[in-house]
C-alpha positions in Angstrom: -21.2 -15.2 8.9 -22.0 -11.9 7.4 -20.0 -9.1 8.9 -21.1 -5.5 8.5 -19.2 -3.5 5.9 -16.4 -1.7 7.6 -16.2 2.1 7.1 -12.7 3.5 7.5 -12.1 6.5 9.7 -12.7 9.9 8.1 -10.0 10.1 5.5 -9.1 13.7 5.2 -5.9 13.2 3.2 -4.0 10.7 1.1 -1.7 10.2 4.0 -4.6 9.1 6.1 -5.5 6.5 3.5 -1.9 5.3 3.3 -1.7 4.9 7.0 -4.9 2.8 7.0 -3.7 0.8 4.0 -0.5 -0.4 5.7 -2.3 -1.0 9.0 -4.9 -3.2 7.2 -2.1 -5.1 5.5 -0.3 -5.6 8.8 -3.5 -6.7 10.5 -4.7 -8.9 7.6 -8.1 -7.1 7.8 -9.8 -7.6 4.5 -12.9 -5.5 5.2 -10.8 -2.5 6.4 -8.6 -2.9 3.3 -11.5 -2.9 0.9 -13.1 0.1 2.5 -10.1 2.2 1.5 -10.4 1.6 -2.3 -12.2 4.0 -4.6 -15.7 3.0 -5.8 -14.6 2.7 -9.4 -14.3 -0.4 -11.6 -10.9 0.9 -13.0 -9.1 0.6 -9.7 -6.0 -1.6 -10.0 -3.5 -3.5 -7.9 -0.2 -5.1 -8.9 1.7 -7.1 -6.2 5.4 -8.0 -6.7 5.5 -10.8 -9.3 1.8 -10.8 -9.7 -0.6 -9.9 -12.5 -2.5 -6.6 -12.9 -5.8 -6.9 -11.0 -8.5 -4.5 -12.2 -11.8 -3.9 -10.3 -13.0 -4.4 -6.8 -13.8 -8.1 -7.2 -10.4 -9.1 -8.4 -8.6 -7.0 -5.8 -10.8 -8.4 -3.0 -10.2 -12.0 -4.1 -6.4 -11.4 -4.2 -6.2 -9.9 -0.7 -8.6 -12.5 0.7 -6.3 -15.2 -0.6 -3.2 -13.5 0.7 -4.7 -12.9 4.1 -6.0 -16.5 4.4 -2.5 -17.9 3.8 -0.5 -15.9 6.3 -3.0 -13.7 8.1 -1.2 -10.5 7.4 1.6 -8.8 5.5 4.3 -7.1 7.6 5.0 -4.2 5.2 6.1 -0.8 6.5 6.6 2.4 4.5 10.2 3.5 5.0 10.5 6.4 2.5 7.6 8.2 0.8 7.9 10.8 -1.9 4.7 12.7 -2.6 3.2 14.5 -5.6 -0.2 16.2 -4.8 -2.8 18.2 -6.6 -6.2 19.2 -5.2 -7.8 15.9 -6.4 -5.0 13.4 -6.9 -2.0 12.3 -4.9 0.8 10.0 -6.1 3.0 8.4 -3.4 6.3 6.7 -4.4 7.0 4.4 -1.4 10.0 2.3 -0.4 8.4 -0.6 1.6 10.3 -2.8 4.1 8.6 -6.2 4.3 9.5 -8.3 7.4 9.5 -12.1 7.2 9.9 -14.5 10.1 9.6 -13.6 13.8 11.0 -10.2 14.7 10.9 -11.2 18.4 13.5 -13.8 17.7 16.2 -11.3 16.8 18.2 -10.9 13.6 18.5 -14.7 13.1 14.8 -15.3 12.8 13.7 -12.2 11.0 14.6 -11.0 7.5 13.7 -7.9 5.5 12.9 -7.5 1.8 12.5 -4.2 -0.1 9.5 -3.4 -2.3 9.1 -0.2 -4.5 5.5 0.8 -4.6 3.4 3.5 -6.2 0.1 4.4 -4.6 -2.3 6.7 -6.3 -5.1 8.4 -4.4 -8.2 10.2 -5.6 -10.3 12.8 -3.7 -13.9 11.5 -3.9 -17.2 12.6 -2.4 -16.4 10.2 0.4 -13.0 11.6 1.0 -9.6 10.3 -0.2 -9.5 6.8 -1.6 -6.9 4.4 -3.1 -7.1 4.0 -6.9 -3.9 2.2 -7.6 -1.3 0.2 -5.7 1.6 -1.0 -7.9 4.5 -2.8 -6.1 7.7 -4.3 -7.6 10.5 -6.2 -6.0 13.3 -3.9 -4.8 16.9 -4.4 -3.6 18.9 -3.2 -0.6 20.4 -0.6 -3.0 16.9 1.0 -3.3 17.4 2.2 0.3 20.0 4.6 -1.0 18.0 6.9 -3.3 19.6 8.6 -6.3 18.3 12.1 -6.3 19.0 14.5 -9.2 20.7 17.6 -8.0 19.3 20.9 -9.2 21.0 22.3 -12.3 21.3 25.8 -10.8 21.9 27.0 -7.3 20.0 29.9 -6.0 
């Protein structure tokens, strides 16, 4: 069955794309996920413990495989630090990934932490994802170490 290509909602900011990205992961929606990526053969995705995937075909195949095995990924951005220019945005994200059945309480549901970097580009079609790079994290990553300014004003 050929489904029509899904066009994401108007993506006016990198934050819009990020919201759509995590919603597509949580829903296991491949077409919605792929509509968020920039139309460039140098786009890249690295999942925790996985290889670097370059290009739309490789990224699509990986998400298709992931979604077909479990239907979705329960990943939630917990902390986001942002660096923005007029045409590029870099988001450093601490993701909480849920496993098991959250409805069954603390005994049936577990969390893992993932540290991700998402890079967004402003294109003629609005903001699009160019890179998602995720690495395994630890519970200690929840407590960020932030450098204090050298001088006080």
